[in-house]
N, C-alpha and C positions, 0 to 999 in steps of 0.2 A: 464891695460885694453887691451884686445885682442878683437877687434870688427870688424864686417862686416856690411855694409849698404845694405838695401833692399829698392829699389825705388818703392814705392806704389803710388806715385803721378802721374808719367808718365804712369804707367801701373798697374791698379788694379789687384790683384791676389785673387783667392778664398781661403777660409780658409784651404782647404786641401794642396794647394801649399805653403801657408805660413808656415804651420806646418812642411811640408817636409823641407823647408829651415831652420827652427829652429833646426830640427833634424840634418841637415848637419852641421850647426854651432856648436852645442853642441858636436857632434861626432868628431870634428877636433880641439878642444882646444879653441874655442871662448867662452868668458864669457859675451859678449855684442852684441846685434843686434841693430843697429841704423835704425829706421824706418823713411825714408824720405816721409813725408805725404803731405805737403802743405795744401790743403783744403779737404783731403779725409775723415775727420771725420765730421759727421753731428751733430751739437749741437743746443742748444736753440738759441744762437746768430747767428748761421749760418744755419737756418732752411730751407732756400730756395734751398739748395743743393739737387740734385736729388738722390733718394734712391739708384738707380742702380749704381750711380757713387761714393757712399759714404759708409763708415763703420759706424755703429751705436755705441754708447758707450758700448752697450752690447757685440758687436763683439770685440771691443778693450779689454774689460774685459776677453773675451775668449782667446785672444792672450796673454795677460799678464799672465793669469793663466797657459797656456801651456808652455810659456817661463820659468816661475818660476819653474815649475816642472822639466824642463831640465837645471835648474841652469843658466838661461840666464837673463840678465838685458836688458830691452827695453828702449831706449832713443828716444823720438819723435823729429822730426824736423819740425817746422812750420816757414817758412821764413816770415819775417815781414817788408821787404824793397824791395829788388829785388825778382824775381821769385814769384810774387804774381798774375800772369796773370790769373790763374784759379779762383781766387777770383774776379778780376776786370772784368771778362767776364760777370758777372751778372749785370743787370741794377741797382740793388739795391746798388752796390758798385762801379760802374764805375766812380762816382764823386770823388773817392779817388785816381785816377790815376795821376801820375806826368805829364803825357802828355795830360791832359784833356783840356788844353788851345790851343791845336793844334800843338805843337811842334812834329815833326815826330820821335824824339828820336835819340840818337847818332848812333845806329846801325840799322836804319830803314830798312824795307824790300826794296829790290832793285826794286820791281815792283810797289812801291808807297803805298803799304798797311802799316798801322800803327799797331804796336804791343804795347799794354799797359801792361807792365810787372813790373813797379816800383811804389811803394807807395809814395804818397806825405808826407814827414815828417814835413811839415809846417802846415798841417791841423789838428786841434784838433780832429776832427771826425775820422781821421785815427786811432788815439790811442783809441778812445772810442770803435771802433769795434775790433781792434786787441788785445787790452788788455783783453777784455772780452773773446774773442775766445781762446787766449793762456791760460787764467786762467781755462777755461773749459777743455781744452785738458790736461793741467798739472795735473788736479785732477784725470785723468784716468790712469796715469802712476806713480807707486811708486818710480821710479828712482829719485835720487837726482839731476840728470842732465836734462837740457832742452836746445835743440839746436835751435837757431833762424836764422840759415842760414847767411844772410847778405853778401852773395857772389854775384858777377856780378850785382851789383846795378847800372847799367850803366847810367840810366837816371836821377840820382840825379841832382838837380839844374836847371831843365828846365822849371818848371811851373812859373807863375808870382810871386807867393809868395817866392818860393825857390831862384829865380834869385836875389831877393833883399837880402836875407840872404847870398847867394853865394857871391855877390859883397862885402858885409860887412865883412865876415869872411872866405871866401874861401870854397872850397869843403870839406875840413877837418872839418870845423865847423859844417856843416850839418851832416856829418857822425858821428862824435864823440858825438854830442848832441843826436842823435838817439840812439847810443849805450848806453849812460848813462841813458837815460829814460827807455830803455828796461831792462838794468841791474837792475835798481831800482824795476821794476815790478817783475822780477824773484826773487829778494831778498825777496820781500814781500810774494812770494808764496813758499819760502823755497827751491828754486832751484838754482843750480850752472849753470851759463850761458856758453854755448858753441857757437862758431861762426867760420865760415870759415875766412881765413886770406888774401884772394887775394886783397880785396879792399884797403889794406894798401899800395899797389903799387901806387894807385891814390892819397891816403891821408896819406903820410908817417908820418906827424906830429901826427896823431891820435893815433898811437901805443904807444906814450909816455904819452897820456892823458887819458887813460881808466883804470879802476880798474884792479889790478893784479890778482884778483881771477877769472877773465874771462879765460876760457880754449880755446886756439886757435887751431882749426883744420887746420893744414897746409897741403893743398892738392897740389900734383904735379904728373903729369901723364907722364912725359918724363923720359928719362934715366938720372939718377942722378949721378953726379960725385962728385967733391969736394964741390960744392955749389948747392943750389936749383935755378932752372931757373924760372924767372918770367913768369906770364901769359900774360903780356902786356909789354909796355915800352921796345920794342926790345929784349924781353926775357932776361932782365938784370939779372945777376947772383949774388946771395948774400948768405952768410952763415947764414941763418935765425935762425937756432936752437941756434947758438952761441948768436945771438942778443936776442932771447927770454929768454935765461937763464940769460944773463946779466941784462935784464930788470925785471926779476923776474916772468915771466909767466910760467904756466904749458901749455903744448901743446901736441897734438896728431899727429903723422906722418900719413898722409892720402894718401894712394896710390890707384890706381885702381887694377884690378886683373891680368893684363898682367904680365907674368913671368919676363920680363926684368925690368919692373918698380918696382915690388915687391922686387926683389933681390937687385937692385941697391939702392933703397930708404932705404931698411933695413940696408945695409952696411953704408950708410950715418948716419942714426939714431943711429946706434950702437956707434958712437963717442960721443953721448950726452945722456941725461936722459929724454926722452919723457915720458909723463904720460901713453901712450899706442900707439898701432898701429891700424889703421882702413883701411880695404879694402872696397872701395866704388864701388857700382854697380849703373849705371845710365841707364835710358831710354831703357828698354828691351821690348818695345811694338811690335817690329817686330820679334826679336829673342825669343826663349823660355829660361826661366831661367836656366833649367837644363844643357844648353850648358856650363855654367860657373861653375858648381859644382866642377869639378876637380881643377879649378884655385882657387876657394875659399878654398878648402881643402889644396891645396899647400901652400897658405899664412898662414893658421892656423898652419900647421905642422912646417913651418919655424919659426914662431914667438914663438912657444912653445918648440923649440929645439928638435922636434921629428926627429929621424934619418929616412932616411939617410941625411947626410950633402950635398952630391952631388946633385945639383939642378936637373939634368936630372933624377937621380934615384928617387928623391923626387916626381917630377911630375908624373913619371911612377907609383909610389906607390899610389899617389892620384887618378890617373885614374883607377887603378885596384880596389881601395876600393869604390870609388863613383859610378863607372859604373858596378862594379861586373863582370869584365872580367879578364881572365887569360892568353890568348894568347899573347905572348910577341911581335910578329910582329904587331898584331892589336893595342896593347898598344903604340908602337912606332909611328904608323900611326896617332892615335888620338893625341899623344903628338905633332906631327908636325902640325896638323890642329890647335890645341889650341895655338900654339906658333906663328901662322901667325897673321898678322894685317888684320882686316876686316873693311870695310867702309860701311856707311849707304847706303840705296837704292838711296837717292838723289845724293850722291857722285858717286855711281856706274854709274849712267845714266845721270848725269848733263852735261857731255861733250861728248856726242855720236859723234864719229868721231876722237877721240884723239888716237894717237899711241905713245907708248914709250917702252923703254927696260924693265922697271919694270913690266908693264902690261903684256908684252909678257912672261916674266919669270914666273910671278904668274899664268898666264893662263896655261902654260905647267905643272907647279907644281900642280895646283889644279886638272887638269885632271888626273894626276898620282895618287894623293891622293884619288880621288873619286874611281878610279879603285881598288886601294888597299883596300879601305873601303868596297867596294862591295864584294871583295874576302873574307875579314874578316867576313862579315855578313854571308857568307855561312859556314865558319868554326865555328863561335860561335854566333848563332842567339838567344842571350838571352836578350839583352837590346834594345828593339825596340825604346824606346824614345830617347836613345843615338844616334842610327843610324839616326832617323828622324831629330834630331837637327843638327847633323854634315853634313848629306847629304844636308839639306836645305842651310847651309852656303856655301858649295862647289858649288852646282848647281846654286845658285843665283850669285855667283862670276863668274863662267864660262859663264853664260848667258850674264853678263855685258860685258865681254871681246869679246864674239862673236858679240854682237850688235855693239860695237865700230868698229870692223874689217869690218863688212858689211857696216856700215855707211861710212867708208872711201872709199869703192868701189863705193857707190852711188855718192859721190861728187868728186871722184878722176879724175878730168878732167885736162889734160894739153896737150900742143902741143907735137906731136911726140910719144905718147903712144897709145897702142891699147885699144879699148873700151872694158870694161867688158861686159859679156853677162847679160843684164839687167833681162832677164827671170830667169837666174841662181841666180842673186842677190835677186830678188823678192822671189824666192823659199827659199833662206836662211833666209830672214826676216820672212817669213811665218813659218818656222821651229822654229825660235826664239819665235814667238808669241805663237805657240803651247806649247813650253817648258815653257814659262812664265805662261800660263794658268794651266799647270800641276803642276808647283811649287806652285802656289797659292792654287790649290785644295788640294794638299798634306798637305800644311801648315794649311789649314782650318780644315782638319781631325785631325792633330796633336794638333791644338789649342783646339778643342772641347774635346780632351782627357785630356789635361793638365789644361785647363782654362775653364772648364765647368761652364756655367752660367755667364761668363764674355764676354761683347760685343767685337767683333773682327773688328769693323768698321775701325779703324785706320790701322790695318794690311791689311785688304782687299783693302782699298783705295790705300795704297802704291803700291800694286801689280797692281791694276787697272790703276794707273798712268803710270807704266812701260809699260803695254800692250798698253795704248793709245799712248805713244811716239813711240813705235814700229810700231803701225798701221799707224801713220802719215808718218813714214819713208817708209813703204810699199807703201802708196799712191803716194809718190814722185817717188819711183822706177818704179811703174806701169805706171805713167802718163807722166814722163819725159824721153825722149830719152837721151842717153849718151851725155853729153856736153851741155845740156840745162840749167844746173846750173854751176856756177863757184864756185871757192873755194878760201878762204883767209886762209893762214897759218900764225899764230902768235906765235913766240917763246917768252915766258914770262920769267922773272927772279924774283921769289918771294921766299926768303929764308924761311919765316915762315908765314903761313896763319893767325895765331892769331893776327898779327898786324893790319889786317883789312883794307888794301887799296882796293878801288873799282876802276875798270877800265871801261871806255867806249871808243869804237872805232867807228869812223864814216868814211865810205868809200865814197869818192866823185867821181862821174863820169863826163865825158866831156860834157854831155848834161844837167848838173845842178842837176840831181837826186842824191840820196845817199841811202846807207844802214847804219843802226845803230845797232851795237851790244850792247845790253842793259848793263847799269851800273851794274857790278857784281864783286864778287871776284872769279876769274877764276881758282884758285888753287884747284884741286880736290884731290890730295894726300897731306894732310895737312902738314905733317912734313917730307916728304921723299925727294923730289927732288927740288932743287932750280930752275933749268932750265927745261922747258917743252914746248912742241909745241901743239897747239890746232888748229883744222880746223873748218871753218865756211862757210856755203853756201852763195854765193853772186849772183848777176845778171849775166847772161851768156854772153851777146854780146856787152858790152859797154867798152870803153876805160876808164881806171882809172887814175884820175889826182893826188889824194893825199889821205892819211889816216890821220885823226886827232886822236891822242891818248890823252886821258884825264884821269887823276887820281885824286881822292879825297878820304877823309877818314882819317885813322890813319896809319901812316907809309908810306913807299915809295913803289911804284910799278916800276918794271923794265921791259924793252922791249929789247930783244937781236936782233931780226930781224923779218921782215914780208915780205911776197910776196903773189901775187895773180895770179890765173890761170882762164882764161875763153876762149871762142871761139876767142877772139881778140888776145890771146897769153899769155905770161908770163910777169907780171909787177913786177918790183923790185924797191927798194929805189934809188933815184937819188939825193937827197938833203934834207935839213931841212929848212922849211919855218918859219912861225910865231910861237913864243913860248910865254907862259905866266906862271906866278907862278915860282916855283922852278923846273928847269930842268938841270940835270948834264950830261955831256958827250953825248949830243944828236947825235954827229957824229958817235957814236958806232953802231947806228941802220943801218948805210949804208953798213955794211959788215957782211956777214953771218959767224960769228965766235963765240967765247965764251965770248966776251965783251958785256957789256950792258949799256944802258942809264937809269938813275933814274929820276923819277918824283915824287914829293911829299915832305912832311915835315918829316925830320929825327927824330925830337923831338916829340915823340908820346904823351907825357903828356901835352904839350902846347895845342894842339887841343882838348884834352879831357877836359881840364879845361876851354877852350873857344871854344865851339862847332862851332862858326862862322868860326874859322880857318879851321876846318875839312871839311867845305862845300865850301871852296875856291878851284877852279879847278887849276890843274897844267897840262898844255897841250903843245903839239907840233904838227905841221903839217909835216908829212913825204911825200915829193914829190915823185911821182911814174912815171915810164916810162917803155916802152917796153924793155925787156931784150936785144933784138937785137940792140936797139939804143945805147947801151953802148959799142958795139963791134967796 
């Protein structure tokens, strides 16, 4: 099986775009397209889904017929444990939520909002609905396979019914019981069950207790070396394919489309005998799908043994074929753009005011790539959709870097430095706002060309949120003279964001008032840098007595150093006061170097199995004083 996944749950596509994607897959050696659907099909049992958000059975029939003509098998994915939030948002199904009794969930929103994304496996009515829905969807696809997700089912065991079963048999009991029941359903429908494998990290016992005819889709999106890195549990590494073969499972190696991941995962898989390879695509509601066409083609060519064997030449060939361009310089520019890592809008702008070496390097690189792309556009103006997709990525990235730089100027108050020209700063922010509006408008035009008839609300809102943040920054720059806001710099140490620790920092002033930085995961470049510094605005003219650093969640959070500037002067650590929970090497925060102190629970599985542990705070008070007082 040589497969590629299309995510229609997070972003509905029109029939024209779907058929284009099927053509891309068929033309590059794929024999299977996995359709990630969740609730996208409207059926008799799921009749309250909105027509504009759903596909009808007739439309699915059209997809199946077109795919069949291109010799492609379509495998549907309907998650029936985690990732069922699209179902649970309807009042008719809200009572099936695992968090219906008020538990906020293991990875609740940091602003207090609750997300219902997990089905209760202890309610019989859960199976009444999902068994009927899965049976209806299964009838629409002639494939012998049916994928039921089962990934990231983080909130198992939290409702009152499941807590009792959890206490009696553990989390694994809940998980494997659900697997067995789903397997029995699919057997009765004549389907072979596929599922993701990440939840076995939480429930390791379950892998030995489920039927061996279940096909495991083993997903990993990091650089793969001798072993596969876990998605949780401190990224524990294990030779999973060796384990699966010893246990007698068939499995599918499931990468994303990034070149480094596809290449390294393929080398690992070549040591074993997987049932197939799967390139997964997720959540393209902001980007256009055609941005990834060369990367999909590259994976298909690699897995089919299509020459050239050199990965650089293979990607160049994929770009040339999918984008229909011949200019070698332009092909190399596109290759560099597609080999970059890009981050979501939320990550781009979540930490306005942060500076680091990686951002500066990427900023300069992106500016050069955009200039080269514009030159290439003049030389070979043939594929406007390609240019639109690539320019959007680069302009969005460059805008984020500019916004961070300007935000640093707004809050960059410290004794002994000259004040920036706030009129100049305001002008720079206004230029960023104008650029953001133009990027949004160009993307709307592109959207309507590629996704005609599909609502663009989510994409437009993401851009509106960026513009709103920039406008707030402009208001601050216009109304505050230089020095009217102070700044707190915090150097964090977080090796891997996937561990999920949350940090809250409270800044205490000598008059009894305080500022609170909200509970959040402050790592914005998820897997790149362990140590990074962020800046936060604080009150301008008050003496700072202490900073309380508090960590809770899953895994440990690290602090290397912190210092604050305002009109009163520079405040630095002078000692460590009260501590609670698990705190290691607290004294390391007193010195601005590469050492760090750790707060939190190193064993990540223990708090997952007992959520009460994850909600216990680990904290320390860092006593602050004037820097001059230390001299």
